C-alpha positions in Angstrom: -30.4 -2.0 -2.9 -33.8 -0.3 -2.7 -37.0 -1.5 -4.2 -37.0 1.0 -7.1 -33.5 0.0 -8.2 -34.4 -3.6 -7.8 -37.5 -3.4 -10.0 -36.2 -1.0 -12.6 -32.6 -2.3 -13.1 -32.1 -5.6 -11.3 -35.3 -7.5 -12.1 -34.8 -7.6 -15.9 -31.2 -8.8 -15.4 -32.2 -11.4 -12.9 -34.9 -12.7 -15.2 -32.4 -12.8 -18.1 -30.1 -14.9 -15.9 -32.9 -17.2 -15.0 -33.9 -17.6 -18.7 -30.3 -18.5 -19.5 -30.3 -21.2 -16.9 -33.9 -22.5 -17.6 -34.6 -22.4 -21.3 -37.7 -24.7 -21.1 -37.6 -26.6 -17.8 -35.4 -27.7 -15.0 -35.3 -31.3 -16.1 -33.3 -32.6 -13.2 -35.7 -31.2 -10.6 -38.9 -32.2 -12.5 -37.5 -35.7 -12.9 -37.2 -36.3 -9.1 -40.1 -34.1 -8.0 -43.1 -35.3 -10.0 -45.3 -33.8 -7.3 -44.2 -30.5 -5.8 -44.1 -30.0 -2.0 -42.8 -27.5 0.5 -39.2 -27.7 1.7 -36.5 -26.0 3.7 -32.9 -25.3 3.0 -30.1 -23.4 4.7 -27.8 -20.7 3.3 -24.3 -21.4 4.7 -21.0 -19.5 4.5 -18.0 -21.6 3.7 -15.3 -19.0 4.3 -14.7 -15.7 6.1 -15.7 -12.5 4.3 -18.3 -9.7 3.9 -21.8 -10.6 2.8 -23.5 -8.5 0.1 -26.4 -9.0 -2.2 -28.9 -10.8 0.1 -31.9 -8.8 -1.5 -30.7 -9.9 -4.9 -30.3 -13.5 -3.7 -33.9 -13.4 -2.4 -35.3 -11.8 -5.5 -34.2 -14.6 -7.7 -36.4 -17.0 -5.8 -39.4 -14.6 -5.5 -39.3 -14.0 -9.2 -39.9 -17.7 -9.6 -42.4 -18.0 -6.8 -43.4 -15.0 -4.6 -44.4 -17.3 -1.7 -40.9 -18.3 -0.9 -40.1 -17.2 2.6 -36.6 -16.4 4.0 -35.6 -16.0 7.6 -32.4 -13.9 7.7 -29.7 -14.4 10.2 -27.3 -11.9 8.6 -27.5 -8.5 6.8 -25.5 -6.9 4.0 -22.3 -5.6 5.3 -21.9 -8.1 8.0 -18.6 -9.9 8.5 -19.3 -13.6 8.2 -17.4 -16.7 9.2 -16.8 -20.2 7.8 -19.7 -22.4 8.8 -22.1 -19.6 9.7 -25.7 -20.0 8.8 -26.9 -16.8 7.0 -30.6 -17.7 6.3 -33.2 -20.4 6.2 -35.4 -20.6 3.0 -38.8 -22.2 2.9 -40.9 -22.8 -0.1 -41.6 -25.0 -3.1 -38.8 -27.5 -3.4 -38.9 -27.1 -7.2 -38.3 -23.4 -6.8 -35.6 -23.8 -4.3 -33.7 -26.2 -6.6 -34.3 -24.3 -9.8 -33.2 -20.9 -8.4 -30.3 -22.1 -6.4 -27.4 -21.7 -8.9 -28.5 -18.3 -10.2 -29.1 -16.9 -6.7 -25.8 -18.2 -5.4 -23.9 -16.8 -8.4 -25.0 -13.3 -7.7 -24.5 -13.6 -3.9 -21.0 -15.1 -4.2 -19.9 -12.5 -6.8 -21.2 -9.6 -4.9 -19.9 -10.8 -1.5 -16.5 -11.4 -3.0 -16.3 -7.8 -4.2 -17.5 -6.5 -0.8 -14.9 -8.6 0.9 -12.0 -7.5 -1.3 -13.2 -3.8 -1.1 -13.3 -3.9 2.7 -9.8 -5.3 2.8 -8.5 -2.4 0.7 -10.5 0.2 2.6 -9.0 -0.9 5.8 -5.5 -0.3 4.3 -6.5 3.4 3.8 -7.9 3.9 7.3 -6.7 7.2 8.8 -5.4 8.6 5.6 -8.4 10.6 4.5 -8.1 9.1 1.0 -11.4 7.7 -0.5 -11.5 4.5 -2.5 -13.3 4.5 -5.8 -14.4 1.8 -8.2 -14.3 2.0 -12.0 -16.3 1.0 -15.1 -14.2 -2.2 -15.4 -17.2 -4.3 -14.4 -18.7 -7.5 -15.8 -21.2 -6.8 -18.6 -24.8 -6.6 -17.3 -23.4 -6.9 -13.7 -22.6 -3.3 -13.0 -25.6 -2.4 -10.8 -24.8 -5.4 -8.6 -21.0 -5.0 -8.6 -21.0 -1.3 -7.8 -23.5 -1.8 -5.0 -21.2 -4.5 -3.6 -18.3 -1.9 -3.6 -20.4 0.4 -1.4 -21.3 -2.5 1.0 -17.5 -3.1 1.4 -17.0 0.6 2.3 -15.8 1.9 -1.1 -17.3 4.7 -3.2 -18.7 4.6 -6.7 -17.0 6.6 -9.5 -19.3 7.5 -12.4 -21.9 4.8 -13.1 -21.7 4.9 -16.9 -20.8 7.2 -19.8 -23.9 9.3 -19.3 -23.0 9.9 -15.6 -20.0 12.2 -15.9 -17.3 13.6 -18.0 -13.9 11.9 -17.9 -11.5 12.9 -20.7 -9.0 10.0 -21.1 -6.0 9.7 -23.3 -7.9 8.9 -26.5 -10.4 11.8 -25.9 -7.4 14.1 -25.6 -5.8 12.6 -28.7 -9.1 13.1 -30.6 -9.4 16.7 -29.5 -5.7 17.6 -30.1 -4.7 18.6 -26.6 -5.7 18.7 -22.9 -6.7 22.3 -23.3 -8.9 21.7 -26.3 -10.6 18.7 -24.8 -11.4 20.6 -21.6 -12.6 23.7 -23.6 -14.9 21.5 -25.7 -16.3 19.7 -22.7 -17.0 23.0 -20.9 -18.8 24.4 -24.0 -20.9 21.2 -24.4 -21.7 20.1 -20.9 -24.2 21.7 -18.5 -22.5 23.8 -15.8 -23.6 21.4 -13.1 -21.3 18.7 -14.4 -17.7 18.4 -13.2 -15.0 17.7 -15.8 -12.3 15.2 -15.0 -9.2 14.8 -17.1 -6.6 12.0 -17.2 -3.0 13.0 -17.1 0.2 11.0 -17.6 2.9 13.7 -17.3 3.5 16.8 -15.2 3.2 19.0 -18.3 -0.3 17.6 -18.8 -1.1 18.3 -15.1 -0.1 21.9 -15.6 -2.2 22.2 -18.7 -5.2 20.7 -17.0 -4.9 23.1 -14.1 -4.6 26.1 -16.5 -7.6 24.9 -18.5 -9.8 24.7 -15.4 -10.3 20.9 -14.9 -12.4 20.1 -11.8 -10.7 16.8 -11.2 -7.3 15.7 -12.4 -6.5 12.0 -12.6 -2.9 11.0 -12.2 -2.6 7.9 -14.3 0.2 5.3 -13.9 2.5 7.9 -12.4 5.4 7.1 -10.2 5.1 7.8 -6.5 7.4 10.9 -6.7 5.6 12.2 -9.8 2.3 12.0 -8.0 3.7 14.0 -5.1 5.0 16.6 -7.5 1.6 16.7 -9.4 -0.3 17.3 -6.1 2.0 20.2 -5.3 1.5 21.7 -8.8 -2.3 21.3 -8.5 -2.2 22.9 -5.0 -5.8 22.5 -4.3 -7.1 24.0 -7.5 -8.7 20.7 -8.5 -9.5 17.5 -6.8 -7.0 14.7 -7.4 -7.4 11.0 -8.3 -4.8 8.3 -8.6 -5.4 5.4 -11.0 -3.5 2.6 -12.8 -3.0 -1.0 -11.7 -4.0 -0.2 -8.1 -4.4 -3.4 -5.9 -4.5 -4.3 -2.3 -0.7 -5.1 -2.5 0.3 -1.5 -3.5 -2.4 0.8 -2.4 -1.0 1.7 1.0 2.1 3.4 -0.4 0.0 5.7 -2.6 -1.9 7.3 0.3 0.9 9.6 1.4 1.0 11.4 -1.9 -1.7 13.9 -0.8 -4.3 12.7 -3.3 -8.0 12.9 -2.6 -9.1 9.6 -4.3 -7.7 6.3 -5.4 -9.6 4.3 -8.1 -9.1 0.6 -8.5 -10.5 -1.5 -11.3 -9.4 -4.6 -9.3 -12.3 -4.1 -6.9 -14.6 -5.4 -9.5 -12.5 -7.2 -12.1 -10.2 -9.2 -9.8 -12.1 -9.9 -6.6 -12.6 -13.7 -6.0 -16.0 -15.0 -5.1 -17.0 -15.7 -1.5 -17.8 -19.4 -1.2 -21.4 -19.9 -0.1 -23.8 -22.8 -0.5 -27.4 -24.0 0.0 -27.4 -27.1 2.1 -29.6 -29.6 4.0 -32.6 -29.4 1.7 -35.5 -31.4 3.1 -39.3 -31.7 2.9 -41.4 -30.1 5.6 
């Protein structure tokens, strides 16, 4: 995550999370630390996985106190193991204690998504199919969760509603048909934007092809239906498969000939990676 993204998008969200956790003071820390002093603490991994979000983790502390120093022993994208030390933090003990939970919440969530994503990506190795995320993200966590998907080796679908045109079942229902929805989108949108349409039947696939869709999503279709749909499309549009895709069933979808598989599970169902700050002491 680059500095511009951090300052423009992440910083306000991190500050909001810190305000949620510290409304007036950290009473526990202030009670046992009447006089502040410098301390050191270790970031430890408690299970095997993929680490993601170290810059976000660090930023939580530097927003509280820019003098906090971190010595890294891992980088985003690294495979990490149980018991591995990932970093050593030095700074105000008050800051280290007050920022601990928020920083770990972000890092554990992002690392869990990266871990799950890498597991799924490995199931698609050699197939040529690319794995996509969705907008099924935690509110106010999208920038972090979608970044974590890329760390795990996945690709981002559209970031938000302003980022691309995706005509889903209710858009089609509102317009009256697949053809009308695509025609209206073509008339409204700049020519540089691709138009993706969601289809649930082979007749909808045929209609989407005839209307000139750029990407055709095959939603909740059977394995055989998807194969037929890809044959009907015959390279005239890119293809995406969607609908309850998980690590348990994704491998069987890869031989349908589709270009992309999207999975909301990458962000809405990934468990956290267990991490902790340990061995805090004065220095």
